N, C-alpha and C positions, 0 to 999 in steps of 0.2 A: 712389892713395889707396884704402884699403879702405872698403867701405860695408856697412851692414847692410840687410836686406830688411824692416825694420820698417814702413816707410811703405807697403808693398804691401797691408797690412791696413787702411789708412785708407780712407775713402769714395772719395777720388779714385784711390787705388791699385787698389781693387777694380773701379771703373768702367773704368780703363785696362786691367786684366787681362781683363775680360769683353769689351771691345771688341777687344783684340788676339786673343783666342781666336776671336771671331766672324770676324775678318778672315782668320785662318789657315784656319778651316774653309771659308770661301768661296773660298779660293785667292787672295785679294787680297794676302796677305802671307806670306812664308816663315816657318817656325818660328824659324829662326836670326835673322832680322831682328826678330821679336817679342821674342826674348830680349835682343837688343841694346837695344831700346827700354826694356825693364824695367830693365836695368842702368844705362842713362842716367838713367832716372827716379830710381833709388836715389841716384845721384851728385848729381843736380840738387836733390833734396829736402834732402839733407844740406848741400850748399853754401848753399842758400837759407835754411835755418834757422840756419846758423852766421852768415851775413853780414847778413841782413835783419831778423831778429827781435831787437828790443832791449828789449821790455817784460818786466817780471817779474810773476809771479803767485804769490799765496799760496794754498795748498790746505789746507783743514781738513775732516776727516771721520772717520768710524769705520772703522778698518782691519779689513777682513773677512778678507783673505788676503794673504800676501806670499810670494815665492819668489825665490831666487837660483840661477840655473842658467846655465852657460856664459857667465859675465860679464854676464848680463842680469838686471835686477831686474824683477819683475812685482808690482804692487800692485793690489788690488781694494778700493776704498773705497765705503762706503755713506753716504748723506746728506752728500755732499761739497759744499763751498762754495768757489768760485774767486773770488778778489778781486784786482783790480788797482787802479791809481790812480783810474780812472773809474767802475768798476761792480763788481757782485757777481752771481754766477750760482750757483744751487743745482741739483744733480742728484741723483737717487735712487741711482744706482750708476755707477761709472766704473772702467775698467781702465787703468792706467798702466804702460807698458813703457818702461824706461830702460836705457841702456847707457853704459859709460864712453867718453867722447869721445876719450880718449887712444888707445883701440884703433883708431879710425878713421884715425889718422895713421901707423900702423905699416906 
């Protein structure tokens, strides 16, 4: 299964990358094993989001920027509101990166 490296830019992905870098620099972990961990992280995030997330969210906001490059959409919204069945959350600025899930199964 192919995966994207999108989730490495998330908070948890950045923390994992920083920790792996530290471990490689300390000699605790080989660079090859660190890369394998990141690849497994990509696969695990993709699988978890596909199989475990069932809720739907509505997003409304002012579209500041959009871009489509290499089959990946990037949207930057200002004054966005996220709504699900239970709650609503507003944020000043959000970046959404989306890709076609059909590309993952190729």
